[in-house]
TORTOR-619333 format. One record per residue: residue in one letter; x, y, z negated of N, C-alpha, C in turn. Coordinates in steps of 0.02 Angstrom, whole numbers, plus 50000, padded with zeros to 5 digits. Layout:
N
AXYZXYZXYZ/...
***
This chain:
147
M497045069448964497495064448913497055064948843/L496875070148834496575069948760496135064548769/I495665063848812495155060448831495185052448851/G495915052548894495975047148892496345042448837/F496635046448802496835043548739496315041448680/F495825044248673495235043848648495015037648674/L494865036648743494395030648776494925024548764/L495545025648760496015020848772495965018848692/W495985021348641495925018348558495205015848567/I494785018248588494115013548555494105006548602/I494415008748677494495001248726494694996648681/L495324999048650495834993748620495634990648549/C495174994448509494864993848439494384988248464/G493854987648505493494982648546492674985148497/N492784986348425492064988848417492144996148380/V491635000248388491565005848351491045008148304/T491435009648257491065013048182491285019948195/W490905021948141491005030348115491755031248097/E491945026248049492695027448027493235025748084/I493085022948126493445021548179493565026748221/L492945029748245492845037248287493185040948247/V493275042048186493485048248146494175046648146/F494505041148127495095038748141495635041248197/D495105036948245495335037848323495505044648342/L494925050148312495035057848347495705060648319/I495825057548251496415059948210496965059248242/V497035050748272497665050148295497755052748371/T497355051248383497105054648473497495061748469/C497175067048426497405071048422498175072248395/A498495069048352499305067448336499655066848401/V499385061548451499695058548493499725066548543/F499145069148558499175073448608499575078248586/W499635081048522500135085748492500745084648501/F500855077448488501595075148504501765076048581/T501335073548630501365073248697501525082848708/C501275085948689501365093848704501875095548685/R502255092948643502845095248587503435092948623/F503385087748650504065083748663504055081448745/C503355080248769503405078948829503205082648898/Y503375088748863503075095948919502265094948956/W502035093148905501195092248934500785100348908/S500435101248916500245108148887499415107048897/V499065113248838498135112548856498065114848930/E498465119348959498395122549023498395116349070/R498755109949063498865106349103498195101849105/E498095101149036497565097249022496805100849052/R496765106649045496175110349074496285108649157/T496765108949192497005109249252496625099549262/F496945097149232496685088649245495995089749238/L495705092149183494975088449189494535094349247/R494705098849277494465102949331494405097949394/L495095095149409495165090549462494985083749448/F494775081549393494515074049390494025072949427/L493525075849419492895074649469493025073149538/P493245080149575493525077849633494025074849660/G494455071849590494795066449634494465060649631/L494145059049600493555054049603493275053949657/R493035058349691492645058849744493075057949799/Y493685061549804494225058849857494375052549863/I494575048149795494625041049797494045037349832/G493475039549817492815036549843492655038149922/L492985043649946492845043250013493395040650043/L493995039850029494625035750055494455027450038/I494215025050005493805018450002493425017050043/I492765023350057492335020350112492585021950169/D493075026450183493465026950254493815020450269/F494325017350208494615012450212494025006950250/K493555003550204493035001150210492804999750272/D492665005150313492455006350388492935004950436/Q493505007150436494215003550462494334998050453/A494264994650400494534987750406494144982950437/R494644980150471494294971350516494854968150511/P495284966450452495934963650440495674956450495/M496294955950523496284948450558497054945750576/L496944937050592497634935950607497604935150684/V498274936650720498234936450771498994933450811/K498834929850853499354926350889499684928950931/V500394931650936500854935050982501094931951021/H501164931551092501674928051112502354932851128/V502864926451115503614931251109504024927651155/P504224931651210504614929751268505384929251257/L505414930251185506234931651163506594924051145/R507144922251156507484914651154507924914151095/T508244920951063508694919451019508314920750943/N508604919150900508234920250814508304925350802/I508764930150826508984936550791508514941450815/A508514939650890508014944250929507134943350911/K507034936650879506454935950850506144938850786/M506844940150750507044941350676506684950250678/T507204952650725507134959250730506504962350747/L506194958250804505614960950826504864959450757/A505014953650728504724951950666504504957250615/N505324959350602505344963950563504964972450597/S505374972150654504894978350683504144979950682/I503864974550699503094973150691502784975450605/T503354969750548503004971750506503114979150468/L503614984050511503914990850496503284994050506/T502894992650560502294995650582501664996850539/P501435003050511500885001750468500314998450487/G500124993050441499604988650470499594983650495/T500034980650507500294973450529500894971550483/I500834964450488501304959550450501494954350476/T502104952550501502224946850529502084939750465/V501694937050488501604929950441501994924550450/E502044923750529502434916850531502654917950600/N503204913850608503674912650677503484906350688/R502994903550750503064897850779503344896650852/N504044896750850504364895850894504334903150960/T503834900650997503634906151054503154909851029/D502854908950978502224914350941502404917850893/F502094922050871502044925950809501414924450779/V501334924150728500634924250697500674930850640/V500284936550681500314943150637499504944650619/H499744947050560499064950550511498934956650536/C498414959350553498254966750580497574968850534/F497844973750508497384979550474496684979050519/N496824981050592496314982050610496454980050709/P495914977350732496154974350790496424977350859/A496304983350836496774989050891497504989950878/F497774986250825498454986350794498944980750831/S498434977250869498754971750884498894970450967/E498464975851011498614977851078499264979051079/G499534975551137500274975851171500834975851128/M500704972651087501354968351050501764964851083/D501354959451138501894955551170502244959551237/T502024965151257502334967951308502674976151282/S502934977051235503044983751199503734984551229/V503774989851214504524993151239505014988951187/L504884988251130505404984551096505474978451122/V504924974051155505034967751160505684967751243/D505524972951291505884973551338506704976251305/A506844980751250507504981951237507744975751206/L507394971051178507864965651169507834960451213/L507564960351257507614954951298508194957051342/K508284963351363508874967251390509484965251349/M509374965751270509964964051251510104957351241/E509614951751246509654946051243510234943651331/A509954946851372510254946751445510884948451427/I511074955851413511744955751406512254951651357/A511954948951309512434943151271512404938351290/G512004936351346512074928651382511534924351362/H511034927051327510414922051308509784924051350/G509784928351393509134929251422509124925851460/K508524926951529508094923851593508834924851626/E509004929651634509544932851691510114927651682/A510404925551634510864921851612510794914051637/E510354912351651510124904951652510344903151729/
***
């Protein structure tokens, strides 16, 4: 945090002179002391943070690389055999609750779904959720059996 305060002050100042660096060091130490005294921070926590900083940056880099390798976002058109708006809304929200997918648009009998990976779109139109909603529509008298 001490280094962060120091760098933040330099960034906010815009230019660097010896006077600004000395003043920055004094103010940074004062703010760090205040943080340790009143915000339950400590020098030991600072040391732990500094020990974890580079491994943390490495972890974030690995996460970004992994994300980039798996990410193939695309819009997928999914046929929806449901008839009622409440059933369609329920299915759209269920799709959106699934990690990596967002229902973007309802086009009467089709949904447009944004998928993080094309594999996430497989089986959306024939899932157990669609079957359960079709049965609920039939019970309510709105399904295919009701005609």
